[in-house]
Every structure is written in structure tokens, then in C-alpha cells.
C-alpha positions in Angstrom: 0.0 0.0 0.0 1.4 3.5 -0.9 2.8 5.8 1.7 2.0 9.5 1.8 3.4 12.6 3.6 1.1 15.4 4.7 3.0 18.7 5.1 1.6 21.4 7.5 3.0 24.6 9.0 2.1 25.3 12.6 3.4 28.5 14.0 4.9 28.1 17.5 4.6 24.3 17.3 5.2 22.6 20.7 4.7 19.3 22.5 1.2 20.2 23.6 0.1 21.0 20.1 1.7 17.8 18.8 0.0 15.7 21.5 -3.4 17.2 20.5 -2.8 16.5 16.9 -1.6 13.0 17.7 -4.8 12.3 19.6 -7.0 13.6 16.8 -5.2 11.6 14.1 -5.2 8.4 16.2 -9.0 8.7 16.6 -9.8 9.6 13.0 -7.2 7.7 10.9 -7.4 4.3 12.6 -4.3 2.4 11.5 -3.5 4.6 8.5 -1.7 7.3 10.3 1.9 6.0 11.0 3.3 9.0 12.9 4.7 12.4 12.6 7.9 14.4 12.5 8.1 18.0 13.8 10.7 20.6 12.8 10.0 23.3 15.4 12.6 25.7 14.1 10.8 25.7 10.8 7.2 25.5 12.2 6.8 22.4 10.1 5.0 19.1 10.9 5.1 16.1 8.6 2.6 13.3 9.1 3.0 9.9 7.5 0.1 7.8 6.3 -0.4 4.5 4.5 -3.5 4.5 2.2 -4.7 3.3 -1.1 -4.9 6.8 -2.7 -3.9 10.4 -2.1 -7.6 11.3 -2.0 -8.1 9.0 0.9 -5.3 10.7 2.9 -6.9 14.1 2.1 -10.2 12.8 3.4 -8.6 11.5 6.6 -7.0 14.9 7.3 -10.1 16.9 6.4 -12.2 14.7 8.6 -9.7 15.2 11.5 -9.9 18.9 10.9 -6.1 19.3 10.7 -5.0 21.5 7.9 -2.2 20.8 5.5 -0.2 22.6 2.8 0.2 19.5 0.6 0.1 15.8 0.5 2.5 13.8 -1.6 3.2 10.1 -2.2 6.6 9.1 -0.9 8.9 6.1 -1.3 10.1 5.0 2.1 13.6 3.5 2.4 14.0 2.0 5.9 17.6 1.5 7.0 19.1 -1.6 5.3 15.9 -2.3 3.4 16.1 -0.1 0.3 13.7 -1.5 -2.3 
């Protein structure tokens, strides 16, 4: 199943905001949300999803009410497991 990255900018991102977003995504994206990475110096948050289509990931984020700048398909290359 394809992997996607949702890019969002959150001014003043902090642990409390990330915890709230994590709770929302865990409740609304059941099993398709894989986690997130935060770059606080850049006000950037990247959420990782596994879904059949880009449209499905858009729908998950819209339903969760968390905005995003863009969503893109990515190729993951875990350490020592490059495809």
C-alpha cells in the first residue's frame, strides 16, 4: 500500500500541540496514520500515512480537521531495506 506525507505549517509548534494532533489523528485515521515528525525551528510538521490513494489521505486529514499545505506520495527506504 502506498505511503504519503502530509506537510503542514504550525506557528509556534510545541509538544502540547503535537500531543493534541496525535490524539486527533489516532482517533480519526485508525491504523492509516503512521506517525509524525516535527521541525519546530521551521514551524513544520510532517505526518506519515499509509493509504490506497492520495484522495483517501486528504479525506482523513479533512475529517480530522487538521489543515495541510500539501500531501504527496513518498517512497520509504528504511535503513538496510532499500527496495
